[in-house]
C-alpha positions in Angstrom: -0.1 -0.1 0.0 1.3 3.2 -0.8 -0.5 5.2 1.9 -1.5 4.6 5.3 -3.8 6.9 7.3 -3.4 6.8 10.9 -6.3 7.7 13.3 -6.3 7.7 16.7 -9.6 7.1 18.6 -11.0 7.5 21.8 -14.5 7.2 22.3 -15.2 8.5 18.7 -17.7 5.8 17.8 -20.1 8.6 16.3 -17.5 10.2 14.1 -15.8 7.0 12.8 -18.4 5.9 9.9 -18.2 9.6 8.9 -14.7 10.1 8.8 -14.5 6.9 6.7 -16.9 7.6 4.3 -15.2 11.1 3.7 -11.8 9.7 3.0 -13.1 6.9 0.9 -14.9 9.6 -1.2 -11.5 11.8 -1.2 -10.0 8.8 -2.3 -12.2 7.4 -4.9 -10.4 8.6 -8.1 -8.1 5.9 -7.2 -4.6 8.0 -7.5 -3.0 6.1 -4.4 -3.4 2.5 -2.9 -4.5 3.3 1.0 -5.0 1.7 4.2 -7.2 3.5 7.2 -5.9 2.1 10.6 -7.7 3.0 13.7 -5.7 2.9 16.7 -8.2 2.6 19.2 -8.1 3.2 23.3 -11.9 3.2 23.7 -13.7 2.0 26.5 -17.2 2.6 24.6 -18.9 1.5 21.3 -15.9 2.8 19.2 -14.3 -0.4 18.3 -17.5 -2.1 17.6 -18.5 0.7 15.2 -15.0 0.2 13.5 -15.3 -3.4 13.2 -18.6 -2.8 11.3 -16.4 -0.5 8.7 -14.0 -3.6 8.6 -16.4 -6.0 7.5 -17.6 -3.7 4.7 -14.2 -2.5 3.7 -10.9 -4.4 3.1 -8.7 -1.1 3.6 -10.1 -0.1 7.3 -7.8 -1.9 10.3 -7.9 -1.9 13.7 -5.9 -2.0 16.5 -7.8 -1.9 20.1 -5.7 -1.0 23.2 -7.0 -2.2 26.9 -4.0 -1.4 28.5 -2.2 1.7 26.8 -3.8 5.1 26.1 -2.5 8.4 24.6 -2.5 10.0 21.0 1.2 10.0 20.8 1.6 6.5 21.7 -1.1 5.6 19.3 0.4 7.2 16.2 4.0 5.2 17.2 1.6 2.3 17.2 0.3 3.1 14.2 3.9 4.3 12.4 4.9 0.3 13.8 1.9 -1.3 11.8 2.6 0.6 8.3 4.7 -0.6 5.8 3.3 2.3 3.3 5.7 4.6 1.6 3.7 7.6 2.9 1.9 7.9 6.3 -0.7 11.0 7.1 -1.9 11.7 11.0 -5.1 12.6 11.5 -7.7 12.8 14.0 -11.0 11.2 14.4 -12.6 14.2 16.0 -13.7 15.5 12.3 -11.4 18.5 13.2 -8.8 17.8 10.1 -10.7 18.0 6.6 -9.9 14.4 4.6 -10.3 16.6 1.5 -6.9 17.9 1.9 -5.1 14.7 1.8 -4.8 14.6 -2.0 -2.9 18.3 -1.5 -0.8 16.4 1.2 -0.1 13.5 -1.2 0.9 15.7 -4.3 3.5 17.7 -2.0 4.6 14.0 -0.7 4.8 13.3 -4.6 7.3 16.2 -5.1 9.5 14.7 -2.9 8.7 16.9 0.4 9.4 15.2 3.3 7.3 16.8 5.8 3.6 18.0 5.6 1.9 20.3 7.7 -1.7 21.4 7.2 -1.3 24.9 8.9 -4.3 27.0 10.5 -1.8 30.4 10.4 -0.8 30.9 6.7 -2.7 32.6 4.1 -5.7 30.8 3.3 -5.8 29.0 6.6 -7.8 29.8 9.9 -8.2 28.6 13.3 -11.9 28.1 13.0 -14.3 29.3 15.7 -11.8 28.8 18.6 -12.8 30.6 21.7 -10.3 33.5 22.9 -9.1 31.1 26.0 -8.3 28.5 23.6 -6.9 30.7 20.6 -4.5 32.2 23.6 -3.5 28.6 25.0 -2.5 27.1 21.2 -1.0 30.8 20.8 1.4 30.3 24.0 2.0 26.6 23.1 3.4 27.5 19.6 5.1 30.4 21.1 6.8 28.4 23.3 7.8 25.7 21.0 9.5 28.1 19.2 11.6 29.8 22.0 12.8 26.3 23.1 13.1 24.2 19.8 14.9 25.7 17.1 13.4 23.6 14.6 10.1 24.3 15.1 10.9 28.1 14.4 10.1 28.3 10.4 6.7 26.3 11.1 3.7 28.3 11.7 1.7 25.1 13.1 4.3 23.0 15.0 1.8 21.6 17.7 -1.3 20.1 15.5 -1.9 16.7 15.1 -2.3 16.6 11.1 0.3 16.0 9.0 2.0 13.9 6.4 5.6 12.3 6.0 7.6 10.0 4.1 8.4 6.8 6.2 12.1 7.5 6.2 11.5 10.8 7.9 10.8 8.4 11.1 12.7 5.6 10.2 14.8 4.5 12.9 14.0 7.5 14.9 13.1 6.7 18.7 10.0 8.3 19.4 8.9 8.5 23.3 5.9 10.6 23.0 4.0 12.2 26.0 0.7 13.3 25.5 -0.1 15.3 22.1 3.4 16.1 21.2 4.0 13.8 18.9 4.4 16.1 15.5 6.9 18.2 17.7 9.1 15.2 18.5 8.9 14.4 14.8 9.9 18.0 13.8 13.1 18.0 16.3 14.1 14.1 16.1 12.9 13.4 12.5 15.2 12.8 9.2 14.1 15.5 6.6 15.4 18.2 4.7 12.4 19.4 3.3 8.9 20.8 5.0 5.7 22.5 3.4 3.2 23.6 4.8 -0.6 24.0 3.3 -3.6 26.1 4.8 -6.3 24.7 6.6 -9.5 25.4 8.1 -9.8 23.7 11.9 -13.3 22.9 12.6 -13.1 23.2 16.2 -14.4 21.0 18.7 -15.9 21.7 22.3 -13.0 21.1 24.9 -12.6 21.3 28.4 -10.1 24.5 28.8 -8.6 23.0 31.6 -7.5 19.9 29.6 -5.7 22.6 26.9 -4.1 23.9 30.0 -2.9 20.9 31.2 -1.6 20.4 27.4 0.5 23.4 27.9 2.0 22.5 31.1 3.1 19.1 29.6 4.5 20.5 27.0 6.6 23.3 29.2 7.8 20.2 30.7 8.8 18.3 27.7 10.6 21.2 26.0 12.7 21.6 29.3 13.6 17.8 29.8 
């Protein structure tokens, strides 16, 4: 398979069919062979919903984890399961538009090694985030740029939507904490070229305290 789309899930049973259908529609032109790999840490009906999709579509796979949780470790597990040339990581929250996948693949096919959809370049938007979440997001990005030199040319270094050539993470020891997997790839990965493409973020409802906890995690990581 040329492309592996890695989707960490946690209690997103109502979203997985919608997401899989949108990806299927986007990929229907047949430019690439692909698989969707759900790495699921749920304790609700989400794995049952994914199993229904697997019975319909041979290109959908599932790894359900009972003893481990975390978006970052789920992405690393997805990398281990993926033998494809290209890897794309996206959320199951319907925040990340699958309709951008062809543009991401176009860049990867041009030998761009790391492609990052960005909310903060011309044509992008952080959607309807409230001002508190915008402040937390801005602070996290600014902190990363101050402390991590390789993030400075990148406008959206803390997102969870990105694509890369497998060689970028080949042989790299990734030890993600919470949400920082893209930051760790930017810092540790093997690449010479990065391209950002604009996208409009579709905000989910999230508790501000969770965002603040993530910011504190990032601050601790950057000082390690």
